[in-house]
C-alpha positions, -999 to +999 in steps of 0.1 A: +372+723-547+386+690-537+415+673-555+393+643-564+367+666-580+394+685-600+407+651-612+372+640-622+367+672-642+401+668-659+394+632-669+360+642-682+377+670-702+400+644-716+371+623-728+355+655-743+388+663-761+392+627-773+358+631-791+372+660-811+400+645-832+414+678-845+416+692-810+431+661-796+457+661-823+465+698-816+468+691-778+491+662-784+513+683-807+515+711-781+520+689-751+545+665-767+524+635-756+516+607-779+482+591-783+497+557-772+507+573-738+473+588-729+460+558-709+492+556-688+495+593-681+459+604-679+459+604-641+491+623-637+485+658-623+509+674-648+491+659-677+457+669-663+470+705-657+483+707-693+451+694-707+430+720-688+455+747-698+450+738-734+412+739-732+412+771-712+430+789-741+397+792-761+365+805-745+344+784-770+362+752-759+357+760-722+320+767-727+314+736-749+334+713-726+317+725-695+282+723-711+288+688-724+301+676-691+275+693-670+298+718-653+299+756-651+328+771-671+343+785-639+345+749-625+370+740-652+391+771-641+388+760-605+399+725-613+429+738-631+438+759-601+435+730-577+456+707-600+482+733-605+486+740-568+472+775-573+499+785-598+474+799-623+477+836-630+447+859-626+444+890-646+415+906-628 
């Protein structure tokens, strides 16, 4: 997957998360980011990685996000791997 595609997926996931107020609030609490910062940091790789990490913690979120955005769930995982420079652990 190309970097640009991974970034596109992450930005789409941000939009998906923003439509779920409770999840967005939980992400902001976990990440330490503030709602007022989102526009200015949305394109930062570290923010995108943290966002995808958060979504990837729950299978239901991954499935819902991927379905709503028109991706396969494994594409969210691949995007996270690209954005994180391949630092994602694999347990298989």
